SEDRENBA-51629 format. One record per residue (C-alpha): residue in three letters; x negated, y, z; residue number from 1. Coordinates in steps of 0.001 Angstrom, whole numbers, m for minus. Example, Ala and Ser with C-alpha at 12.3 -4.5 7.8 and 13.67 -1.06 7.14 Angstrom:
<recs>
<res->ALA&x->m12300&y->m4500&z->7800&n->1> $
<res->SER&x->m13670&y->m1060&z->7140&n->2> $
</recs>
This chain:
<recs>
<res->MET&x->0&y->0&z->0&n->1> $
<res->TRP&x->m2953&y->2320&z->455&n->2> $
<res->LYS&x->m3500&y->2872&z->m3292&n->3> $
<res->PRO&x->m26&y->4376&z->m3950&n->4> $
<res->LEU&x->m447&y->6567&z->m870&n->5> $
<res->LYS&x->m3831&y->7703&z->m2111&n->6> $
<res->LEU&x->m2333&y->8621&z->m5479&n->7> $
<res->ALA&x->639&y->10434&z->m3951&n->8> $
<res->PRO&x->m1101&y->13853&z->m3677&n->9> $
<res->TRP&x->m2076&y->13658&z->m7329&n->10> $
<res->ALA&x->1492&y->12755&z->m8328&n->11> $
<res->ILE&x->2869&y->15627&z->m6249&n->12> $
<res->ALA&x->364&y->18048&z->m7786&n->13> $
<res->ALA&x->1165&y->16859&z->m11307&n->14> $
<res->SER&x->4924&y->17211&z->m10677&n->15> $
<res->ALA&x->4436&y->20708&z->m9281&n->16> $
<res->ALA&x->2302&y->21733&z->m12262&n->17> $
<res->TRP&x->4880&y->20369&z->m14702&n->18> $
<res->SER&x->7698&y->22166&z->m12875&n->19> $
<res->LEU&x->5833&y->25466&z->m12997&n->20> $
<res->GLY&x->5201&y->24919&z->m16696&n->21> $
<res->PHE&x->8895&y->24205&z->m17263&n->22> $
<res->ILE&x->9900&y->27379&z->m15426&n->23> $
<res->TYR&x->7414&y->29384&z->m17501&n->24> $
<res->ASN&x->8499&y->27935&z->m20850&n->25> $
<res->VAL&x->12246&y->27884&z->m20269&n->26> $
<res->TYR&x->13074&y->30609&z->m17753&n->27> $
<res->TYR&x->10443&y->33328&z->m17771&n->28> $
<res->GLY&x->7292&y->33930&z->m19782&n->29> $
<res->GLY&x->7280&y->31570&z->m22739&n->30> $
<res->GLU&x->8779&y->32386&z->m26149&n->31> $
<res->LEU&x->11597&y->29908&z->m25562&n->32> $
<res->SER&x->12540&y->31753&z->m22361&n->33> $
<res->TRP&x->12985&y->35025&z->m24266&n->34> $
<res->LEU&x->15079&y->33329&z->m26932&n->35> $
<res->ARG&x->17211&y->31790&z->m24180&n->36> $
<res->ALA&x->17642&y->35158&z->m22463&n->37> $
<res->MET&x->18570&y->36850&z->m25755&n->38> $
<res->TYR&x->21181&y->34193&z->m26522&n->39> $
<res->LEU&x->22771&y->34425&z->m23072&n->40> $
<res->GLU&x->22858&y->38226&z->m23247&n->41> $
<res->LYS&x->24456&y->38124&z->m26699&n->42> $
<res->MET&x->27105&y->35672&z->m25541&n->43> $
<res->SER&x->27874&y->37889&z->m22554&n->44> $
<res->LEU&x->28117&y->41047&z->m24667&n->45> $
<res->ALA&x->30316&y->39342&z->m27260&n->46> $
<res->ALA&x->32688&y->38180&z->m24513&n->47> $
<res->GLN&x->33167&y->41782&z->m23380&n->48> $
<res->ILE&x->34749&y->42784&z->m26712&n->49> $
<res->GLN&x->38461&y->42358&z->m26064&n->50> $
<res->THR&x->39843&y->43680&z->m29355&n->51> $
<res->SER&x->40694&y->41584&z->m32375&n->52> $
<res->PRO&x->39770&y->40940&z->m35092&n->53> $
<res->ARG&x->36009&y->40903&z->m34639&n->54> $
<res->LEU&x->33367&y->40399&z->m37305&n->55> $
<res->ILE&x->30760&y->38113&z->m35742&n->56> $
<res->ILE&x->27473&y->37832&z->m37612&n->57> $
<res->THR&x->25321&y->34755&z->m37121&n->58> $
<res->GLY&x->22380&y->32927&z->m38633&n->59> $
<res->GLY&x->18660&y->32959&z->m37903&n->60> $
<res->SER&x->16374&y->35911&z->m37328&n->61> $
<res->GLY&x->17207&y->37012&z->m40874&n->62> $
<res->ALA&x->20605&y->37963&z->m39465&n->63> $
<res->HIS&x->19333&y->39229&z->m36118&n->64> $
<res->HIS&x->16704&y->41562&z->m37628&n->65> $
<res->SER&x->18497&y->42802&z->m40762&n->66> $
<res->ILE&x->21859&y->44252&z->m39703&n->67> $
<res->ASN&x->23002&y->47532&z->m38200&n->68> $
<res->SER&x->26301&y->46492&z->m36643&n->69> $
<res->GLU&x->27335&y->50064&z->m35829&n->70> $
<res->VAL&x->27113&y->51034&z->m39511&n->71> $
<res->LEU&x->29187&y->47986&z->m40471&n->72> $
<res->GLU&x->31718&y->48801&z->m37769&n->73> $
<res->GLN&x->32102&y->52390&z->m38968&n->74> $
<res->LYS&x->32473&y->51344&z->m42607&n->75> $
<res->LEU&x->34899&y->48475&z->m42002&n->76> $
<res->GLY&x->36952&y->49782&z->m39088&n->77> $
<res->ILE&x->36734&y->46575&z->m37075&n->78> $
<res->ARG&x->34504&y->45554&z->m34195&n->79> $
<res->VAL&x->31211&y->43998&z->m35286&n->80> $
<res->PHE&x->28802&y->41936&z->m33193&n->81> $
<res->ASN&x->25432&y->40434&z->m34120&n->82> $
<res->LEU&x->25025&y->36851&z->m32872&n->83> $
<res->GLY&x->22005&y->36138&z->m35072&n->84> $
<res->LEU&x->19459&y->33880&z->m33376&n->85> $
<res->ASP&x->16277&y->32221&z->m34666&n->86> $
<res->GLY&x->15824&y->30176&z->m37851&n->87> $
<res->PRO&x->13695&y->27379&z->m36277&n->88> $
<res->VAL&x->16614&y->26585&z->m33958&n->89> $
<res->GLY&x->18103&y->24909&z->m37038&n->90> $
<res->LEU&x->21549&y->24918&z->m38602&n->91> $
<res->ASP&x->22868&y->21989&z->m36553&n->92> $
<res->VAL&x->22176&y->23812&z->m33280&n->93> $
<res->ILE&x->22808&y->27439&z->m34285&n->94> $
<res->LEU&x->26374&y->26758&z->m35444&n->95> $
<res->PRO&x->27729&y->24932&z->m32366&n->96> $
<res->SER&x->25860&y->27321&z->m30038&n->97> $
<res->VAL&x->27829&y->30313&z->m31356&n->98> $
<res->LEU&x->31132&y->28480&z->m31824&n->99> $
<res->GLU&x->32111&y->28877&z->m28180&n->100> $
<res->ALA&x->32027&y->32680&z->m28575&n->101> $
<res->VAL&x->34603&y->32597&z->m31383&n->102> $
<res->ARG&x->38233&y->33514&z->m30726&n->103> $
<res->PRO&x->41380&y->33335&z->m32904&n->104> $
<res->GLY&x->41408&y->36055&z->m35552&n->105> $
<res->ASP&x->37615&y->36412&z->m35709&n->106> $
<res->ILE&x->35770&y->36549&z->m39016&n->107> $
<res->VAL&x->32396&y->34817&z->m38749&n->108> $
<res->LEU&x->29788&y->35996&z->m41254&n->109> $
<res->LEU&x->27052&y->33387&z->m41611&n->110> $
<res->ILE&x->23803&y->34672&z->m43161&n->111> $
<res->PRO&x->21539&y->31616&z->m43539&n->112> $
<res->GLU&x->17970&y->32143&z->m44768&n->113> $
<res->ASP&x->16426&y->29514&z->m47040&n->114> $
<res->LEU&x->14476&y->27954&z->m44135&n->115> $
<res->ILE&x->17870&y->26840&z->m42850&n->116> $
<res->LEU&x->19461&y->26030&z->m46192&n->117> $
<res->LEU&x->16641&y->23826&z->m47502&n->118> $
<res->ASP&x->16224&y->21739&z->m44340&n->119> $
<res->GLU&x->17240&y->18118&z->m44847&n->120> $
<res->ASP&x->18709&y->17291&z->m41433&n->121> $
<res->GLY&x->19608&y->20616&z->m39795&n->122> $
<res->LEU&x->17016&y->20190&z->m37036&n->123> $
<res->LEU&x->13825&y->22243&z->m36810&n->124> $
<res->ASP&x->11048&y->22941&z->m34304&n->125> $
<res->ARG&x->13177&y->24745&z->m31737&n->126> $
<res->SER&x->16369&y->22702&z->m32076&n->127> $
<res->ALA&x->15871&y->20412&z->m29087&n->128> $
<res->PRO&x->14038&y->22970&z->m26877&n->129> $
<res->PHE&x->16786&y->25561&z->m27404&n->130> $
<res->GLY&x->19527&y->23150&z->m26353&n->131> $
<res->ILE&x->17544&y->22277&z->m23229&n->132> $
<res->ALA&x->16942&y->25959&z->m22445&n->133> $
<res->ILE&x->20615&y->26973&z->m22635&n->134> $
<res->GLY&x->21729&y->24003&z->m20557&n->135> $
<res->GLN&x->23164&y->21982&z->m23424&n->136> $
<res->PRO&x->20560&y->19264&z->m24064&n->137> $
<res->GLY&x->21350&y->17227&z->m27137&n->138> $
<res->LEU&x->23340&y->20037&z->m28759&n->139> $
<res->GLY&x->23403&y->19352&z->m32492&n->140> $
<res->ASN&x->23184&y->15572&z->m31957&n->141> $
<res->ILE&x->19442&y->15560&z->m31265&n->142> $
<res->PRO&x->18118&y->11966&z->m31394&n->143> $
<res->PRO&x->17492&y->10671&z->m27829&n->144> $
<res->ARG&x->13775&y->10048&z->m28351&n->145> $
<res->GLN&x->13244&y->13528&z->m29754&n->146> $
<res->LEU&x->15208&y->15015&z->m26865&n->147> $
<res->ILE&x->13146&y->13171&z->m24227&n->148> $
<res->GLU&x->9860&y->14155&z->m25874&n->149> $
<res->SER&x->10961&y->17774&z->m26129&n->150> $
<res->PHE&x->12077&y->17860&z->m22489&n->151> $
<res->TRP&x->8698&y->16555&z->m21381&n->152> $
<res->MET&x->6811&y->19099&z->m23514&n->153> $
<res->GLN&x->8669&y->22030&z->m21941&n->154> $
<res->GLY&x->6590&y->21457&z->m18813&n->155> $
<res->ILE&x->3319&y->21895&z->m20711&n->156> $
<res->PRO&x->2620&y->25523&z->m21732&n->157> $
<res->THR&x->130&y->26121&z->m24509&n->158> $
<res->LEU&x->m3143&y->27862&z->m23737&n->159> $
<res->ARG&x->m2337&y->30520&z->m26321&n->160> $
<res->ALA&x->1010&y->31323&z->m24661&n->161> $
<res->VAL&x->m468&y->31513&z->m21166&n->162> $
<res->THR&x->m3327&y->33709&z->m22407&n->163> $
<res->LYS&x->m864&y->36108&z->m24061&n->164> $
<res->SER&x->1247&y->36313&z->m20915&n->165> $
<res->THR&x->m1839&y->36986&z->m18814&n->166> $
<res->VAL&x->m2903&y->39811&z->m21115&n->167> $
<res->ASP&x->636&y->41234&z->m20996&n->168> $
<res->LEU&x->579&y->41232&z->m17197&n->169> $
<res->VAL&x->m2739&y->43054&z->m17142&n->170> $
<res->GLU&x->m1936&y->45606&z->m19866&n->171> $
<res->LYS&x->1841&y->46080&z->m19456&n->172> $
<res->GLY&x->2558&y->44887&z->m15950&n->173> $
<res->ARG&x->5048&y->42307&z->m17237&n->174> $
<res->MET&x->5276&y->39349&z->m19596&n->175> $
<res->THR&x->6831&y->39889&z->m23013&n->176> $
<res->GLY&x->7757&y->37843&z->m26066&n->177> $
<res->TYR&x->9001&y->38150&z->m29612&n->178> $
<res->TYR&x->12640&y->38245&z->m28475&n->179> $
<res->SER&x->12143&y->40182&z->m25238&n->180> $
<res->ASP&x->12999&y->43602&z->m26728&n->181> $
<res->PRO&x->16271&y->45205&z->m25536&n->182> $
<res->LEU&x->19506&y->44658&z->m27445&n->183> $
<res->THR&x->22104&y->47248&z->m28358&n->184> $
<res->SER&x->25676&y->46804&z->m27153&n->185> $
<res->HIS&x->26381&y->45314&z->m30602&n->186> $
<res->GLY&x->23738&y->42592&z->m30218&n->187> $
<res->ASP&x->21246&y->44194&z->m32613&n->188> $
<res->PRO&x->17546&y->44454&z->m31734&n->189> $
<res->SER&x->16822&y->48023&z->m30663&n->190> $
<res->THR&x->13255&y->47998&z->m31987&n->191> $
<res->THR&x->11424&y->46862&z->m35097&n->192> $
<res->LYS&x->8161&y->45018&z->m35621&n->193> $
<res->TYR&x->5598&y->45795&z->m38298&n->194> $
<res->ARG&x->3510&y->43567&z->m40498&n->195> $
<res->GLU&x->m225&y->43786&z->m39847&n->196> $
<res->GLY&x->m1453&y->41811&z->m42859&n->197> $
<res->LYS&x->m928&y->42246&z->m46592&n->198> $
<res->TRP&x->2397&y->41379&z->m48195&n->199> $
<res->TRP&x->2907&y->38406&z->m50469&n->200> $
<res->THR&x->6135&y->37534&z->m52217&n->201> $
<res->ARG&x->8009&y->34476&z->m51059&n->202> $
<res->THR&x->9159&y->31848&z->m53557&n->203> $
<res->ILE&x->12440&y->29997&z->m53049&n->204> $
<res->ASP&x->11162&y->26514&z->m53850&n->205> $
<res->ASN&x->14374&y->24483&z->m53777&n->206> $
<res->SER&x->18143&y->24701&z->m53775&n->207> $
<res->ILE&x->20393&y->24118&z->m50773&n->208> $
<res->SER&x->20196&y->20646&z->m49224&n->209> $
<res->PRO&x->23209&y->18294&z->m49209&n->210> $
<res->HIS&x->23100&y->18313&z->m45412&n->211> $
<res->ALA&x->23383&y->22105&z->m45266&n->212> $
<res->VAL&x->26398&y->21994&z->m47598&n->213> $
<res->GLN&x->28049&y->19366&z->m45410&n->214> $
<res->ARG&x->27271&y->21145&z->m42133&n->215> $
<res->ILE&x->28453&y->24575&z->m43268&n->216> $
<res->SER&x->31620&y->22977&z->m44657&n->217> $
<res->GLN&x->32172&y->21330&z->m41276&n->218> $
<res->PHE&x->31576&y->24693&z->m39575&n->219> $
<res->ARG&x->34343&y->26207&z->m41661&n->220> $
<res->GLN&x->36714&y->23498&z->m40459&n->221> $
<res->GLU&x->35645&y->24059&z->m36845&n->222> $
<res->LEU&x->36293&y->27784&z->m37171&n->223> $
<res->GLU&x->39671&y->27292&z->m38792&n->224> $
<res->ALA&x->40642&y->24939&z->m35955&n->225> $
<res->LYS&x->40067&y->27895&z->m33625&n->226> $
<res->GLY&x->42035&y->30265&z->m35837&n->227> $
<res->ALA&x->38916&y->31997&z->m37195&n->228> $
<res->THR&x->37618&y->32475&z->m40744&n->229> $
<res->LEU&x->34214&y->31835&z->m42314&n->230> $
<res->VAL&x->32562&y->34227&z->m44766&n->231> $
<res->LEU&x->29040&y->33743&z->m46137&n->232> $
<res->SER&x->26312&y->36130&z->m47247&n->233> $
<res->LEU&x->22857&y->35700&z->m48713&n->234> $
<res->PRO&x->20052&y->37317&z->m46709&n->235> $
<res->TRP&x->17797&y->40006&z->m48111&n->236> $
<res->VAL&x->14443&y->38412&z->m49000&n->237> $
<res->TYR&x->11239&y->40009&z->m50278&n->238> $
<res->ASN&x->10627&y->38299&z->m53626&n->239> $
<res->SER&x->9206&y->39101&z->m57047&n->240> $
<res->HIS&x->12241&y->37778&z->m58990&n->241> $
<res->ASP&x->10168&y->34869&z->m60277&n->242> $
<res->PRO&x->12182&y->32443&z->m62469&n->243> $
<res->LYS&x->11971&y->29586&z->m59959&n->244> $
<res->SER&x->13405&y->31655&z->m57125&n->245> $
<res->MET&x->16114&y->33183&z->m59288&n->246> $
<res->GLY&x->17146&y->29765&z->m60574&n->247> $
<res->ASN&x->17315&y->28248&z->m57110&n->248> $
<res->MET&x->19248&y->31205&z->m55732&n->249> $
<res->GLU&x->21773&y->30797&z->m58526&n->250> $
<res->LYS&x->22232&y->27147&z->m57521&n->251> $
<res->ILE&x->22524&y->28124&z->m53857&n->252> $
<res->THR&x->25233&y->30702&z->m54615&n->253> $
<res->GLN&x->27182&y->28171&z->m56652&n->254> $
<res->LYS&x->27194&y->25669&z->m53782&n->255> $
<res->LEU&x->27925&y->28197&z->m51031&n->256> $
<res->SER&x->30754&y->29874&z->m52948&n->257> $
<res->GLN&x->32531&y->26514&z->m53063&n->258> $
<res->ILE&x->32574&y->26428&z->m49255&n->259> $
<res->ALA&x->33774&y->29932&z->m48358&n->260> $
<res->PRO&x->33864&y->33496&z->m49721&n->261> $
<res->LEU&x->30284&y->34535&z->m50487&n->262> $
<res->VAL&x->29045&y->38134&z->m50700&n->263> $
<res->TYR&x->25752&y->39235&z->m52235&n->264> $
<res->ASP&x->24262&y->41544&z->m54838&n->265> $
<res->LYS&x->25191&y->39946&z->m58152&n->266> $
<res->ASN&x->22228&y->41582&z->m59883&n->267> $
<res->ASP&x->19416&y->40083&z->m57823&n->268> $
<res->TYR&x->20901&y->37453&z->m55447&n->269> $
<res->ASN&x->19659&y->39706&z->m52589&n->270> $
<res->LEU&x->16027&y->39157&z->m53625&n->271> $
<res->LYS&x->14349&y->42541&z->m53101&n->272> $
<res->THR&x->11079&y->43610&z->m54709&n->273> $
<res->ASP&x->10362&y->46628&z->m52499&n->274> $
<res->SER&x->8170&y->45575&z->m49563&n->275> $
<res->SER&x->8639&y->48977&z->m47907&n->276> $
<res->LEU&x->12111&y->47812&z->m46807&n->277> $
<res->PHE&x->10733&y->44923&z->m44782&n->278> $
<res->ALA&x->9312&y->44733&z->m41286&n->279> $
<res->ASP&x->7102&y->41834&z->m40171&n->280> $
<res->THR&x->8558&y->38980&z->m42246&n->281> $
<res->HIS&x->10199&y->38439&z->m45627&n->282> $
<res->TYR&x->13636&y->38488&z->m43935&n->283> $
<res->HIS&x->13333&y->41214&z->m41284&n->284> $
<res->LEU&x->14147&y->44796&z->m42199&n->285> $
<res->LEU&x->12944&y->48131&z->m40908&n->286> $
<res->LEU&x->15483&y->50209&z->m38973&n->287> $
<res->GLU&x->16370&y->52465&z->m41904&n->288> $
<res->ALA&x->16562&y->49496&z->m44282&n->289> $
<res->ARG&x->19036&y->47791&z->m41922&n->290> $
<res->LYS&x->21349&y->50751&z->m42409&n->291> $
<res->ILE&x->21014&y->50526&z->m46214&n->292> $
<res->ARG&x->21626&y->46775&z->m46113&n->293> $
<res->SER&x->24654&y->47197&z->m43852&n->294> $
<res->GLN&x->26199&y->49891&z->m46036&n->295> $
<res->ALA&x->25895&y->47621&z->m49076&n->296> $
<res->LEU&x->27209&y->44649&z->m47096&n->297> $
<res->ALA&x->30247&y->46645&z->m45967&n->298> $
<res->GLU&x->31190&y->47432&z->m49569&n->299> $
<res->GLN&x->30835&y->43761&z->m50502&n->300> $
<res->LEU&x->32964&y->42679&z->m47533&n->301> $
<res->LYS&x->35834&y->45127&z->m48028&n->302> $
<res->PRO&x->37609&y->43221&z->m50856&n->303> $
<res->VAL&x->37112&y->39934&z->m49003&n->304> $
<res->LEU&x->38624&y->41305&z->m45789&n->305> $
<res->LYS&x->41458&y->42860&z->m47756&n->306> $
<res->GLU&x->42221&y->39511&z->m49343&n->307> $
<res->LEU&x->42125&y->37902&z->m45904&n->308> $
<res->GLU&x->44591&y->40598&z->m44784&n->309> $
<res->VAL&x->42268&y->41836&z->m42070&n->310> $
<res->LEU&x->43519&y->45357&z->m41410&n->311> $
<res->PRO&x->41170&y->47989&z->m39923&n->312> $
<res->ALA&x->41890&y->48718&z->m36275&n->313> $
<res->GLN&x->42881&y->52355&z->m35879&n->314> $
<res->ASN&x->41821&y->52771&z->m32262&n->315> $
<res->PHE&x->39668&y->50016&z->m30867&n->316> $
<res->ASP&x->38115&y->49994&z->m27426&n->317> $
<res->LYS&x->34474&y->51103&z->m27488&n->318> $
<res->GLN&x->33576&y->49415&z->m24212&n->319> $
</recs>
């Protein structure tokens, strides 16, 4: 019996270290913790909007970092809220994670970037960790083995992450992350990030995957079961209009338009050649560009909302 007792301090120390790592990664300090906090804040803010109908925007960071919800709200006359999250969370986890915020009468505008559309199974790097972080492990039907492995890894911070947090504490007095910036009352990021390196145009290598078609179609059914409506939009992407990208975007629009009403610039499939509009990635826009994008999006949405008989609210509560 002496050997297990001798190993007990080591086991206790290892458990304590793992627990501290889990707290860092999931609750405060690691990138996942900031994504978790952003999601919970967005869900709380969305719940505070009592008027109906609401236009709820969702998708990855290409939705989160590209919309000015106040501009959309002013142009459309209905409440608008940005529930965009993070592309690597994956389609199969993003969609059910926002579904609980939807109420009867809502219009949900899904803006899926190609990272999401081309994925073959709807699960990406942050799918399992995100479900664990928000208290819904297995969300998106994560395979059990993948879920167990992901849970274990949340207790092991990377050296790079810990180093960054240490530098933040020294220089800023607090830890920060990519999604730690404040949100507006509409769920939009209040700041913008800038690209440090040179720009290169992104090529859309493939068309939408069969899984993405199936999952978005299922999402439409889930929304309709709650009395809500799905509308789709292509994201703005920095691209050179190369033939391969244009051809694949044409195929993507054909498939998406068969699922739900789809809005986009018919001239360029939302592929933009001006890098001065973009922030730190090919999908994120600068503050002024978000206004331009939202003004164009409002004009594209107006005939769709009219057809859906969504009437502008004359006096909605600004709380």
